[in-house]
C-alpha positions in Angstrom: 46.8 69.6 24.3 49.3 72.4 23.5 49.6 75.8 25.2 51.8 78.3 23.4 52.5 80.6 26.4 55.4 80.4 28.8 53.5 82.2 31.5 49.9 82.7 32.6 49.9 86.4 33.4 46.4 87.4 32.3 43.3 86.6 30.3 44.1 89.4 27.8 46.7 87.3 26.0 44.6 84.2 25.7 42.6 83.2 22.6 39.1 81.6 23.1 40.6 78.2 22.0 43.3 78.4 24.6 40.7 79.2 27.3 38.8 76.1 26.2 42.0 74.0 26.3 42.5 75.0 30.0 38.9 74.3 30.9 38.8 71.0 29.1 41.9 69.8 31.0 40.6 71.1 34.2 37.6 68.8 33.8 40.0 65.8 34.0 41.4 67.2 37.3 37.9 67.7 38.7 37.4 63.9 38.2 40.8 63.2 39.8 40.1 65.4 42.8 36.7 63.6 43.4 38.3 60.2 43.3 39.9 58.2 46.1 43.4 58.6 44.7 43.9 62.4 44.4 47.4 62.3 43.0 49.3 62.3 39.8 53.0 62.7 39.0 52.6 65.3 36.3 54.8 67.8 38.2 57.1 65.2 39.7 60.7 66.5 40.0 59.6 70.1 39.5 59.7 72.8 42.1 56.8 75.3 42.7 57.4 78.4 44.8 54.4 80.4 46.0 55.2 84.1 46.6 52.4 86.1 48.1 53.2 89.7 48.8 49.5 90.1 49.8 47.6 87.8 52.2 45.3 85.3 50.6 44.3 82.2 52.4 42.1 80.7 49.6 44.2 81.3 46.5 47.5 80.3 48.2 45.9 77.1 49.7 44.4 76.3 46.3 47.7 76.6 44.4 49.6 74.7 47.2 47.1 71.8 47.1 47.1 71.8 43.3 50.9 71.5 43.2 51.1 68.8 45.8 48.4 66.7 44.2 50.5 66.7 41.0 53.7 65.7 42.7 55.6 69.1 42.8 58.0 70.1 45.5 56.0 73.1 46.9 57.5 75.9 48.9 55.6 78.9 50.3 57.7 82.1 50.8 56.3 84.4 53.4 56.9 87.7 51.6 55.0 89.7 54.2 58.0 89.3 56.6 60.7 88.9 54.0 63.7 90.9 53.0 61.4 92.9 50.6 60.3 94.7 53.8 63.9 95.7 54.3 64.1 97.3 50.8 64.9 94.4 48.5 63.6 95.3 45.0 61.7 92.9 42.7 64.9 92.6 40.6 66.8 91.4 43.6 64.0 88.9 44.4 64.2 87.7 40.8 68.0 87.1 41.0 67.5 85.3 44.3 64.8 83.1 42.7 67.0 82.3 39.7 69.7 81.0 42.0 67.2 78.6 43.5 66.2 77.2 40.0 62.4 76.9 40.5 60.2 75.6 37.7 56.9 77.2 38.5 56.4 80.5 40.3 53.0 81.6 41.6 52.9 85.3 42.5 50.4 87.7 44.1 51.4 91.3 44.4 49.6 94.5 45.5 50.9 96.5 42.5 49.6 96.2 39.0 52.2 95.0 36.6 54.6 93.7 39.2 54.0 90.0 38.3 54.7 90.8 34.6 58.0 92.5 35.6 59.0 89.5 37.6 58.2 87.2 34.7 60.6 89.1 32.5 63.5 88.5 35.0 63.1 84.9 36.1 64.0 81.7 34.3 60.8 79.8 35.0 57.1 79.7 34.3 55.1 82.4 36.2 51.4 82.3 37.2 49.7 85.5 38.2 47.7 84.9 41.4 46.5 88.5 41.3 48.3 91.8 40.8 46.8 95.0 42.1 43.7 96.0 40.2 45.0 94.5 37.0 44.3 90.8 36.6 43.4 87.5 38.4 43.4 85.0 35.5 42.9 81.7 37.4 39.9 83.2 39.2 38.2 84.1 35.9 39.0 80.6 34.6 37.6 78.9 37.6 34.5 81.1 37.3 34.2 80.1 33.6 34.5 76.4 34.4 31.8 76.8 37.1 29.5 78.6 34.7 30.1 76.0 31.9 29.4 73.1 34.2 26.2 74.7 35.6 24.8 76.0 32.4 26.2 73.5 29.9 27.9 76.2 27.8 30.1 79.3 28.1 28.7 81.4 25.3 25.7 83.7 24.6 24.7 83.9 28.3 23.6 87.0 30.0 25.9 87.6 33.0 25.7 90.3 35.6 28.8 91.3 37.6 27.7 93.3 40.6 29.4 95.6 43.2 32.9 97.0 43.5 34.0 96.9 39.8 36.5 99.8 40.1 38.9 98.0 42.5 38.3 94.4 41.3 40.9 92.5 39.3 38.4 89.6 39.4 35.9 91.8 37.5 38.5 92.9 34.9 39.6 89.3 34.1 36.0 88.1 34.0 35.0 90.9 31.7 37.8 90.0 29.3 37.2 86.2 29.4 33.4 86.3 29.2 33.6 88.8 26.4 36.0 86.6 24.4 33.4 83.8 24.8 30.6 85.9 23.3 28.5 86.5 26.4 26.4 89.6 27.2 27.9 91.3 30.2 26.1 93.7 32.6 28.0 95.6 35.3 25.9 96.8 38.2 27.1 99.1 41.0 27.2 102.6 42.3 28.8 105.2 40.0 31.6 105.7 42.6 32.6 102.0 42.2 32.5 102.0 38.4 35.7 102.7 36.4 35.7 105.6 34.0 35.4 104.6 30.4 34.2 101.1 31.3 31.6 101.1 28.5 34.5 100.8 26.0 34.8 97.1 27.1 31.6 96.4 25.4 29.5 96.0 28.5 26.2 97.5 29.7 26.3 99.5 32.9 23.5 99.8 35.5 23.2 101.5 38.9 19.9 99.8 39.7 20.0 96.1 40.7 16.5 95.3 39.8 17.0 96.7 36.2 20.4 95.2 35.8 19.5 91.7 37.0 16.5 91.4 34.7 16.5 88.0 33.0 20.2 87.3 33.5 21.6 83.7 33.6 24.4 84.3 36.1 24.7 86.7 39.0 28.4 87.3 40.0 28.7 89.3 43.2 32.0 91.0 44.1 33.7 91.7 47.5 33.8 95.3 48.6 37.6 96.0 48.5 37.7 98.3 51.5 41.5 97.9 51.7 41.8 99.6 48.3 39.4 102.5 49.1 40.8 105.8 50.3 37.6 107.8 50.5 33.9 107.8 50.8 33.0 105.4 48.0 29.8 104.2 49.7 27.6 106.1 52.3 27.6 103.1 54.7 27.6 99.3 54.5 23.9 99.3 55.5 23.0 101.6 52.7 25.2 99.6 50.3 23.4 96.4 51.2 20.0 98.0 50.8 20.8 99.2 47.2 23.4 96.7 45.9 23.4 93.7 48.3 21.9 90.5 46.8 18.8 89.3 48.5 15.8 87.2 47.4 13.8 90.2 46.3 16.5 91.4 43.9 17.4 87.9 42.7 13.8 87.4 41.7 14.4 89.7 38.7 17.0 87.2 37.3 16.0 84.1 35.4 14.4 81.4 37.7 17.4 79.1 37.1 20.1 81.8 37.4 23.1 80.8 39.4 24.8 83.0 42.1 28.6 83.4 42.4 31.1 85.1 44.7 34.9 84.9 44.5 35.2 85.1 48.4 35.7 86.0 51.0 32.1 87.1 51.4 30.9 90.0 53.6 27.5 88.4 54.5 24.8 91.0 55.0 26.8 93.6 53.0 27.3 92.1 49.4 25.0 89.1 49.8 22.3 87.7 52.0 23.5 84.6 53.9 20.5 82.6 52.9 21.2 83.2 49.2 24.9 82.4 49.7 23.9 79.0 51.3 21.0 78.2 48.9 22.1 74.9 47.3 19.7 75.4 44.5 21.1 78.8 43.4 24.5 79.3 44.9 27.6 77.7 43.2 30.1 79.5 45.6 31.4 76.2 47.0 31.7 74.8 43.5 33.9 77.8 42.6 36.3 76.8 45.4 36.4 73.2 44.1 36.9 74.3 40.5 39.8 76.6 41.6 42.0 73.6 42.5 41.2 71.9 39.2 41.9 75.0 37.1 45.2 75.7 38.8 46.2 72.1 38.3 45.4 72.4 34.6 47.3 75.7 34.2 50.4 74.4 35.9 50.2 71.1 33.9 50.1 73.0 30.6 53.0 75.3 31.5 55.0 72.4 32.8 54.7 70.5 29.4 57.1 72.9 27.8 59.4 72.7 30.8 59.6 68.9 30.7 59.4 68.6 26.9 56.1 66.7 27.1 54.2 68.9 24.6 
């Protein structure tokens, strides 16, 4: 397997064949992670630094576990309390990192484009763990792997992405990935949470859950990103759940074998009914978490091949 990119900054740069390469390799890591010996030496001798300028328990834990299972020396830098708070610029951070000679740098940042800027200044492979409202590529890839395993394919499916589209980098990356793989994408949410000009992405837009969910194969719910809202985007959480929260009645409009997804963390009773989230016959939310570790292992493996001359 070859991967022609030095970094994984977004889905936008990836061709369909490269997406498939990552997912195929991730399948091998799913098998490894389910075995009794959950360890390989693919990243032995390499240093992985996780820099999270935003809090994220799930994604950071997933990347840390992925690196350790592949034998990397993993270090977490607590950027919330770092010298960045004292006025250090991203350029200064990059120079500091270069002096440490890391091989893999995993970055989450609240500002769109910050990870790309850092990638231009450091002498190592960079993985984007989410930047502002821009992209979250490994989330889209783990969602794709989850869908492919549940449905047996990743093309010509009808997929509904529901909720806070405007503030969601998860939605943006998924729209690009699922579009590249020839799926029919429906976006469902209130007009206040729908980006302007979104139809240009080749998607269908609905503000009615029952209409939007009709005969879809996949229902992907999104978290309400209240920390990114600075106004009255929704009347109330109760009203939002009534109109756009996923419950059994709304889900009945989807196909009988439709799967339910959520990137987490969930606001139960706001975005999704707890019984639906826990329904082992419909919900693949726990599978998404499992696939996240495997996909991040695959991504770091592919980027490290160039570093170690193993391509």
